[in-house]
C-alpha positions in Angstrom: 14.6 23.2 -2.4 12.6 21.8 -5.3 9.0 22.6 -4.6 6.7 19.5 -5.7 3.5 20.6 -7.7 0.7 18.0 -7.8 -2.6 18.3 -10.3 -5.1 20.3 -8.6 -8.4 18.8 -9.3 -11.0 17.3 -7.6 -14.5 15.0 -7.2 -18.2 15.6 -7.8 -19.6 12.5 -5.6 -23.8 11.9 -5.9 -24.2 9.7 -3.4 -27.1 6.9 -2.6 -27.0 4.8 -6.0 -25.9 1.1 -5.2 -22.7 -0.3 -6.7 -23.1 -2.9 -9.4 -21.2 -4.7 -11.9 -17.9 -6.5 -12.2 -14.5 -5.4 -12.0 -10.9 -6.7 -12.3 -8.5 -5.7 -9.1 -5.5 -3.8 -10.1 -1.7 -4.9 -9.4 -0.7 -4.7 -6.2 1.0 -0.4 -5.8 3.2 -1.9 -2.4 4.9 -4.9 -4.6 5.1 -2.9 -8.0 7.5 0.1 -6.5 9.8 -2.3 -4.7 9.9 -4.9 -7.8 10.9 -1.7 -9.7 13.6 -0.9 -7.6 15.0 -4.0 -7.5 15.6 -4.0 -11.4 18.6 -1.9 -10.4 20.4 -4.8 -8.8 21.0 -6.3 -12.8 21.7 -4.9 -15.8 19.8 -7.3 -17.5 16.0 -6.4 -18.9 13.0 -7.4 -16.5 9.5 -7.8 -17.5 6.8 -7.2 -14.7 3.4 -7.4 -15.6 0.7 -6.0 -13.7 2.1 -3.0 -12.8 -1.1 -0.4 -11.3 -1.6 2.8 -13.3 -1.1 4.9 -10.7 1.0 8.2 -9.7 3.2 6.3 -7.5 4.2 4.2 -9.8 4.7 7.0 -12.8 6.9 9.0 -10.1 9.0 5.1 -9.9 9.5 4.8 -13.3 10.9 8.8 -13.5 13.1 8.4 -10.5 14.2 4.8 -12.3 14.8 6.9 -15.8 16.8 9.8 -13.8 19.2 6.7 -12.5 19.9 5.6 -16.3 17.0 3.1 -16.8 14.7 2.5 -19.3 11.2 1.6 -19.5 9.5 0.4 -22.2 5.8 -0.4 -22.6 4.9 -3.2 -23.9 0.7 -3.5 -23.1 -1.6 -2.0 -20.5 0.1 -2.8 -17.3 3.0 -4.3 -18.6 6.9 -2.9 -19.0 10.3 -3.8 -19.4 13.0 -2.0 -17.6 16.5 -2.1 -18.0 19.5 0.0 -16.0 22.7 -1.2 -18.1 24.5 1.6 -16.3 23.6 3.6 -13.3 24.3 7.1 -14.6 24.3 8.5 -10.7 23.7 7.4 -7.3 21.6 10.1 -6.5 17.8 10.4 -6.1 16.9 14.0 -6.3 14.6 15.7 -4.3 11.9 16.4 -6.8 10.8 12.3 -6.8 11.8 11.8 -3.1 9.7 14.3 -1.7 6.4 13.0 -3.6 6.8 8.8 -2.2 8.0 7.5 1.0 8.8 4.4 -1.8 12.1 6.4 -3.1 13.6 4.9 -0.1 13.6 1.5 -1.9 16.2 2.6 -3.7 18.7 2.7 -1.1 19.4 -1.3 -0.8 19.7 -1.5 -4.7 22.0 1.1 -5.7 24.0 0.4 -2.3 24.6 -3.1 -3.7 25.1 -2.2 -7.2 27.3 0.8 -7.1 28.2 1.4 -3.2 26.7 4.2 -2.5 23.3 6.4 -2.9 22.6 9.9 -1.5 18.9 10.3 -0.8 16.5 13.2 0.6 14.4 12.2 3.1 11.4 10.2 1.6 7.8 12.0 1.3 4.3 10.2 1.1 1.7 10.0 3.7 1.2 12.0 6.1 0.2 9.8 9.2 2.2 9.9 11.7 5.7 9.6 12.5 7.3 6.9 10.1 10.7 6.2 11.1 13.7 5.1 9.1 15.5 4.1 11.6 15.0 0.5 10.7 16.2 0.9 7.6 19.8 2.3 8.7 20.2 -0.7 11.4 19.8 -3.3 8.7 22.1 -1.6 6.2 24.3 -0.6 8.8 24.6 -4.4 9.8 25.3 -5.5 6.1 28.4 -3.2 6.5 27.1 0.4 4.8 28.4 3.5 6.4 25.4 5.9 7.1 25.4 9.7 7.2 22.6 12.4 7.4 23.1 16.0 7.4 19.7 16.6 5.8 20.1 14.1 3.4 20.9 10.2 3.9 24.3 9.1 2.2 24.9 5.2 2.4 28.3 3.5 1.2 29.9 0.6 1.6 33.3 -0.9 -0.3 31.4 -4.2 -0.3 28.2 -5.5 1.5 28.8 -8.7 4.2 26.4 -10.8 5.4 25.1 -10.8 9.0 22.7 -12.0 11.3 20.1 -9.0 11.8 17.2 -8.8 14.0 14.9 -5.9 12.6 13.4 -3.8 15.8 9.9 -3.2 14.1 8.4 -5.7 11.5 8.7 -2.5 8.6 7.8 -3.5 5.0 10.0 -1.0 3.7 13.1 -1.8 5.5 12.5 -5.6 5.1 12.4 -4.9 1.5 15.6 -2.8 2.0 17.6 -5.4 3.8 16.3 -7.8 1.2 17.5 -6.2 -1.8 21.2 -5.8 0.0 21.7 -9.0 1.0 21.2 -10.7 -1.9 24.2 -9.6 -3.4 26.3 -9.2 0.0 28.6 -12.2 0.9 27.5 -14.9 2.5 24.6 -15.6 4.2 22.4 -13.2 6.1 19.3 -14.3 8.5 16.6 -11.7 8.6 14.5 -12.0 11.7 11.3 -10.0 12.6 11.1 -9.5 8.6 7.9 -7.9 7.6 5.6 -11.1 5.7 3.1 -9.2 3.5 2.0 -10.1 0.5 3.9 -7.6 -1.6 7.3 -8.4 0.5 6.7 -11.8 -0.8 6.1 -10.8 -4.3 9.4 -8.8 -4.1 11.4 -12.0 -2.7 10.1 -14.3 -5.3 10.9 -11.7 -8.1 14.6 -11.8 -6.4 14.6 -15.8 -6.8 13.2 -15.7 -10.8 16.6 -13.5 -10.9 18.7 -15.9 -9.4 18.7 -14.7 -5.6 18.3 -17.4 -3.3 15.6 -16.6 -0.5 14.5 -19.1 2.1 11.6 -18.5 4.2 9.2 -16.4 2.2 5.8 -15.5 3.9 7.7 -15.7 7.6 9.1 -13.6 9.4 12.5 -15.1 9.1 14.4 -14.8 5.9 17.6 -16.6 5.0 19.1 -15.0 2.2 22.1 -16.8 1.0 24.4 -14.1 -1.2 24.8 -14.6 -4.9 27.8 -12.9 -7.3 25.0 -11.4 -9.6 21.3 -11.7 -10.7 19.6 -11.7 -14.0 16.8 -10.7 -15.8 13.4 -12.1 -15.3 9.9 -12.3 -16.3 7.3 -11.8 -13.1 3.7 -11.1 -12.6 2.9 -9.0 -9.2 -0.6 -9.8 -7.3 -3.6 -8.3 -7.1 -3.5 -5.2 -4.3 -5.9 -7.0 -1.8 -6.5 -3.2 -0.3 -8.3 -2.2 -2.9 -10.2 -5.1 -3.2 -10.9 -4.6 0.4 -12.6 -1.1 -0.7 -14.1 -2.4 -3.0 -15.9 -4.9 -0.9 -16.4 -2.0 1.6 -18.2 0.1 -1.1 -20.6 -2.7 -2.3 -21.7 -3.3 1.0 -22.3 0.2 2.5 -24.4 1.3 -1.1 -26.0 -1.8 -0.8 -24.8 -3.1 -4.1 -23.6 -6.5 -5.6 -20.0 -6.6 -6.9 -18.1 -9.2 -8.6 -14.1 -8.6 -8.1 -12.0 -10.5 -10.5 -8.3 -11.2 -10.6 -8.1 -11.7 -6.6 -5.6 -13.9 -4.6 -7.6 -15.6 -1.9 -4.6 -15.8 0.6 -3.8 -12.2 0.4 -7.5 -11.3 1.6 -8.2 -13.8 4.2 -6.7 -11.4 7.3 -9.7 -8.9 6.3 -12.5 -11.4 5.9 -12.6 -11.6 9.8 -13.3 -7.7 10.3 -15.6 -7.7 7.7 -17.4 -10.3 9.4 -17.5 -8.5 12.7 -19.6 -6.2 10.9 -21.8 -8.5 8.9 -20.4 -8.7 5.9 -19.5 -11.7 3.8 -18.8 -12.3 0.1 -18.8 -15.8 -1.9 -15.8 -16.8 -3.7 -15.0 -18.7 -6.6 -11.3 -19.4 -7.8 -9.9 -15.6 -8.1 -13.3 -14.4 -8.1 -15.4 -12.7 -5.6 -18.7 -12.0 -5.0 -20.0 -9.5 -2.9 -24.2 -9.9 -2.6 -26.7 -7.3 -2.6 -28.7 -6.6 0.6 -26.5 -7.4 3.3 -27.8 -7.3 6.9 -25.0 -5.1 8.4 -25.1 -5.6 12.0 -22.3 -5.9 14.6 -21.6 -9.4 15.5 -21.1 -9.0 19.1 -18.1 -10.6 21.2 -18.8 -13.9 23.5 -21.2 -12.4 26.3 -22.5 -9.2 24.2 -19.5 -7.5 24.7 -18.4 -4.8 22.1 -16.5 -6.1 19.5 -12.9 -4.9 18.5 -11.4 -4.4 15.1 -7.4 -4.0 15.2 -4.8 -3.4 12.9 -1.5 -5.3 13.4 1.6 -6.6 10.9 0.7 -9.6 8.5 -1.1 -11.4 8.7 -3.4 -9.3 11.0 -6.1 -7.1 9.9 -4.3 -4.4 7.3 -3.4 -0.7 8.5 -4.3 0.7 5.4 -7.9 -0.7 5.7 -8.1 0.7 9.0 -9.8 4.2 7.1 -12.2 2.3 4.9 -13.6 -0.4 8.1 -14.2 3.0 9.9 -16.6 4.0 7.0 -17.9 0.8 6.7 -19.2 0.8 10.8 -20.8 3.9 10.5 -23.4 2.2 8.5 -24.0 -1.0 10.5 -25.8 -1.4 12.9 -24.4 -1.9 16.2 -21.1 -0.4 18.4 -17.5 -1.5 17.7 -14.2 -0.2 18.4 -11.9 0.6 15.8 -8.2 0.3 17.3 -5.1 1.8 14.6 -2.0 0.2 16.5 0.6 1.4 13.8 0.3 5.1 12.9 -0.9 7.8 15.6 -2.2 10.5 12.7 -4.4 7.8 10.7 -7.6 8.1 12.8 -7.8 11.9 12.4 -9.7 12.0 9.3 -12.7 10.9 11.7 -13.4 14.3 12.0 -14.6 14.6 8.2 -16.9 11.8 9.0 -18.4 13.5 12.1 -19.5 16.6 9.9 -21.2 14.4 7.6 -23.4 13.3 10.7 -21.1 10.0 11.8 -21.7 9.1 15.7 -17.5 8.7 16.4 -16.2 9.3 19.7 -12.7 9.3 18.8 -10.8 8.3 22.4 -7.1 9.1 21.8 -4.7 8.9 18.4 -5.2 5.4 17.8 -8.9 4.6 19.0 -11.9 5.2 17.8 -15.9 4.0 18.8 -18.5 4.3 16.0 -21.8 3.5 16.2 -24.0 3.0 13.7 -26.4 3.0 11.3 -26.0 6.8 10.6 -26.9 8.3 7.2 -24.1 10.6 6.0 -25.0 14.0 4.1 -22.8 15.5 1.8 -20.4 18.2 2.4 -16.9 19.3 1.0 -14.1 17.1 2.1 -10.4 16.9 1.5 -8.3 13.7 1.0 -5.5 13.8 4.1 -4.0 10.6 2.4 -4.3 7.5 0.2 -6.7 5.3 2.2 -8.3 8.2 4.1 -9.1 9.6 0.7 -10.7 6.5 -0.3 -12.2 5.8 2.5 -14.1 9.2 1.8 -15.2 8.9 -1.4 -17.0 5.5 -0.1 -18.8 7.6 2.8 -19.4 10.3 0.0 -21.3 7.1 -2.1 -23.6 6.2 0.6 -24.2 9.6 1.6 -26.9 11.7 0.5 -26.9 14.8 -1.6 -23.4 16.0 -3.7 -20.0 15.8 -1.8 -16.9 17.4 -2.9 -13.4 16.1 -2.6 -10.2 18.1 -3.0 -6.6 16.9 -2.8 -7.7 13.7 -5.1 -4.1 13.4 -6.4 -3.9 11.6 -2.9 -6.1 9.0 -4.1 -4.8 8.8 -7.6 -1.4 7.7 -6.0 -2.9 4.2 -5.3 -6.0 3.7 -7.0 -5.8 3.3 -10.5 -8.6 5.3 -13.0 -10.7 5.3 -10.0 -13.3 7.7 -11.5 -14.0 5.7 -14.6 -14.1 2.5 -13.0 -16.2 4.0 -10.3 -18.2 5.2 -12.8 -19.0 1.9 -14.9 -20.1 0.1 -11.7 -23.1 2.7 -11.4 -21.0 5.4 -9.3 -22.0 9.0 -9.7 -18.7 10.5 -9.8 -16.9 13.0 -12.1 -13.6 14.5 -11.7 -13.5 18.6 -12.6 
């Protein structure tokens, strides 16, 4: 077994300073990773723009090179990728264990070579993250799936199918789409995920010559084609990062302009933030979060305690649940946070409680938060990408000097976070 080695460094964060200035949103990590994998579907060059400079992208590039591909950086955040000949259909354990997105190589490799061998993927530990939906979809398309410690997918040819996914899994939808674009016939994919990153992948594939209808809905019609060509494509902004920055500005009582956003991507989060009294102004592709907002829970009809709960798109994004929980600790009133999708994501609240937050963890999925509470600095460890960023936000609104370890988890999903936050006035440094 190959041991995965992560960079060992930490953050020192001095809280209490309002965030101020202008920042440009990074590219969407969850769009970049499947778009990189999709390049395998053609032997021609593909140019991708707005690719974030994060650890998960670096690992994905390394895995792509190991398969026989080339990666040429044209400019910051712009790359041309090409894989004229696939040298191996085996994803090494070194890369598979580092990121869950390694599973995204299954669909395109199966479509191009007829076989792929993939060790169990790694990634965030936020509860059981089943892979059954991937197997269901690929089997329906004619693949044979074996599991003997490693997953082996094989198919002499892929045939279109009428597929109903047993859950609206983002990565399973992406794998099914990438396999189906080169399958014989027309595939109907129902209960498909429809998140912005899934939409970006589908639009990129259509730019390569695929024929996908229903993009943005939960029913996709995929007319198989014989081959795909190269293309040039720009992925959208990371709306998880945008939501995190909005939260940071609000809880530090700062003012922040965020450029390069897509309005339709941030809309599902707007109502949840409004429940906590947070508002922003929008002008085209720029959001402005004004200073000194009156952070107060807006009760439901009859004065009832409101609930913020996540859901598949277009519901409130699960990846912002950790962030919105931190925000709730700084807001006057009581709110129920209900995380319905992952049974371990809410366990990070013990770290907030250690900082002084008033939170009752009812069960693995629900937490009651009463605020506002003045958080105090402490030593913390990042359990995953999103909870790690939530802890950064908590530390920046706390009194005193906090230390956050295991920050590799944060840097997997947030680009140059120390330098970008420092430029906004945050007292944060890496050591």
